[in-house]
C-alpha positions as CSV (number, residue, x, y, z in Angstrom):
1,M,-0.1,-0.2,-0.1
2,A,1.1,3.6,-0.8
3,R,2.3,5.9,2.0
4,R,-0.4,8.4,2.9
5,R,0.0,12.0,4.5
6,N,-2.5,14.4,5.7
7,I,-2.1,17.9,4.5
8,Q,-4.4,20.8,4.3
9,L,-7.5,21.0,1.6
10,R,-6.0,24.2,0.5
11,F,-3.3,22.4,-1.2
12,L,-6.2,20.1,-3.3
13,A,-8.7,22.9,-3.7
14,H,-10.4,26.5,-3.5
15,A,-13.6,27.1,-2.1
16,R,-16.3,29.8,-1.8
17,S,-19.1,30.3,0.7
18,G,-22.3,32.5,1.2
19,D,-25.3,32.1,2.8
20,K,-28.9,30.8,2.4
21,G,-31.2,32.1,5.4
22,D,-29.5,30.0,8.3
23,T,-27.6,27.4,6.1
24,A,-23.6,28.1,4.9
25,N,-23.2,26.8,1.7
26,V,-19.8,25.8,0.8
27,G,-18.4,24.7,-2.7
28,L,-15.1,23.2,-2.7
29,I,-13.5,23.2,-6.1
30,A,-10.5,20.6,-7.2
31,L,-7.4,22.7,-8.1
32,E,-6.3,19.8,-10.6
33,P,-8.8,17.0,-12.2
34,E,-6.6,14.3,-10.4
35,Y,-7.3,15.9,-7.2
36,Y,-11.4,15.4,-7.3
37,P,-11.3,11.6,-6.7
38,H,-9.4,12.4,-3.5
39,L,-12.0,14.9,-2.5
40,V,-14.8,12.6,-3.0
41,T,-13.2,9.9,-0.6
42,E,-11.8,12.0,1.8
43,V,-14.2,14.9,2.1
44,T,-17.1,13.3,3.5
45,R,-20.1,14.4,5.4
46,S,-19.1,12.9,8.4
47,K,-15.9,14.3,8.3
48,V,-17.0,17.9,7.7
49,A,-19.8,17.2,10.5
50,K,-17.0,16.6,12.6
51,H,-14.7,19.4,11.4
52,F,-17.2,22.0,12.3
53,R,-18.6,20.4,15.4
54,G,-20.4,22.8,17.5
55,M,-20.7,25.4,14.7
56,V,-23.6,23.4,12.5
57,S,-26.3,20.9,13.4
58,S,-26.0,19.1,10.2
59,V,-24.2,18.6,7.1
60,E,-25.3,17.7,3.5
61,R,-22.8,16.9,0.7
62,F,-23.4,17.1,-3.1
63,E,-21.1,15.7,-5.7
64,L,-20.3,17.7,-9.1
65,P,-18.4,15.5,-11.1
66,N,-18.6,17.9,-14.4
67,L,-17.3,20.5,-12.2
68,Q,-14.8,18.6,-10.0
69,A,-16.5,20.2,-7.2
70,L,-18.2,19.0,-4.0
71,N,-21.0,21.3,-2.2
72,F,-21.9,21.3,1.4
73,L,-25.1,22.8,3.2
74,L,-23.9,23.7,6.7
75,H,-27.1,23.8,8.5
76,G,-27.6,25.6,11.4
77,A,-24.2,27.5,11.1
78,L,-25.6,30.9,10.9
79,D,-27.5,31.5,14.0
80,G,-31.0,32.5,11.9
81,G,-29.4,33.9,9.2
82,G,-27.6,37.2,7.8
83,T,-30.6,40.0,8.7
84,I,-31.1,38.6,12.1
85,S,-27.9,37.1,13.4
86,L,-25.6,38.8,15.9
87,K,-22.7,36.7,14.6
88,T,-19.7,38.7,12.6
89,D,-19.8,36.6,9.9
90,A,-23.5,36.4,9.4
91,Q,-23.3,35.7,5.3
92,G,-20.8,32.5,6.2
93,K,-18.2,34.0,4.2
94,V,-15.3,32.6,6.3
95,F,-16.8,28.8,6.1
96,S,-14.8,28.2,2.8
97,T,-11.4,29.1,4.5
98,A,-12.4,27.1,7.5
99,L,-12.9,23.9,5.5
100,L,-9.4,24.6,3.4
101,R,-7.6,24.3,6.9
102,M,-9.1,20.6,7.2
103,E,-6.7,17.9,6.8
104,V,-7.1,15.1,4.6
105,S,-5.0,11.8,4.0
106,V,-3.7,11.5,0.6
107,P,-0.7,9.2,-1.3
108,E,2.5,10.6,-0.4
109,A,3.4,11.6,-4.2
110,L,0.2,13.6,-4.4
111,A,0.9,15.5,-1.1
112,R,4.4,16.4,-2.7
113,H,2.9,17.3,-6.0
114,A,0.1,19.4,-4.5
115,M,2.6,21.3,-2.2
116,K,5.1,22.1,-5.2
117,R,2.4,23.3,-6.9
118,E,1.3,25.8,-4.6
119,K,5.2,27.1,-4.1
120,R,5.1,27.6,-7.8
121,E,2.0,29.5,-7.8
122,G,1.7,30.9,-4.1
């Protein structure tokens, strides 16, 4: 079995987030087509729920293979939503950055490639 390494999602994807009422909507898009299968297997509903434990009531995940993306609905994340919430980020914009800080396990060779890519472009 190939050696694996934990890396942050920011090396494999970019993300956008926003609000829909009391729900934060987070899109996670693979930076390279070959990264997408790893996102599908490693960024599960349960792992995302664990990552945001205490901040959300439930998580839904949708696969968008034609876009090489995943979409997550983080229910109960916005304390009622933008117009009534007293949260600093009532529109849920920072949830994308928070998700990119989640670590996932990938093959060592993929981790090296992704981290070199970020250094070249970063």
